C-alpha positions in Angstrom: -56.4 -38.4 -79.3 -58.7 -41.4 -78.8 -58.6 -42.6 -82.4 -55.8 -41.0 -84.5 -55.4 -41.9 -88.1 -51.6 -41.9 -87.6 -49.2 -42.0 -84.7 -45.5 -41.5 -84.5 -42.9 -41.4 -81.7 -40.2 -38.8 -82.1 -36.6 -39.4 -81.1 -37.1 -37.3 -78.0 -40.0 -39.6 -76.9 -42.7 -37.1 -77.8 -45.8 -38.7 -79.5 -47.3 -37.2 -82.6 -51.0 -37.9 -83.4 -53.1 -36.9 -86.4 -56.9 -36.9 -86.3 -59.6 -35.4 -88.5 -61.9 -32.8 -86.9 -65.4 -33.1 -88.1 -66.3 -29.5 -87.0 -63.5 -28.3 -89.3 -64.7 -30.2 -92.3 -62.2 -33.1 -91.7 -59.1 -31.0 -91.5 -56.3 -32.9 -89.7 -55.3 -31.8 -86.2 -51.7 -32.7 -85.2 -51.2 -33.1 -81.5 -47.8 -33.5 -79.9 -47.8 -35.2 -76.5 -45.0 -35.3 -74.0 -43.5 -38.8 -73.4 -46.0 -39.4 -70.6 -48.7 -39.7 -73.3 -51.1 -37.3 -71.6 -49.6 -33.8 -71.5 -50.2 -31.8 -74.7 -47.1 -30.0 -75.8 -48.6 -28.5 -79.0 -51.6 -28.8 -81.3 -52.2 -27.3 -84.7 -53.9 -28.0 -88.1 -51.4 -29.8 -90.3 -51.7 -28.6 -93.9 -48.8 -30.8 -95.0 -50.1 -34.1 -93.8 -49.7 -37.0 -96.3 -51.4 -40.2 -95.4 
């Protein structure tokens, strides 16, 4: 969450972040935060990410 490769704000105010995870051979983790920018709503490896 500190240095995402991409960030988007959804219409509902939630924030999507994508970041590579070295321990998982660079697979991209997608984290969805609530509008407060701190509370994690969801996190998963995003196979469909296109830079």
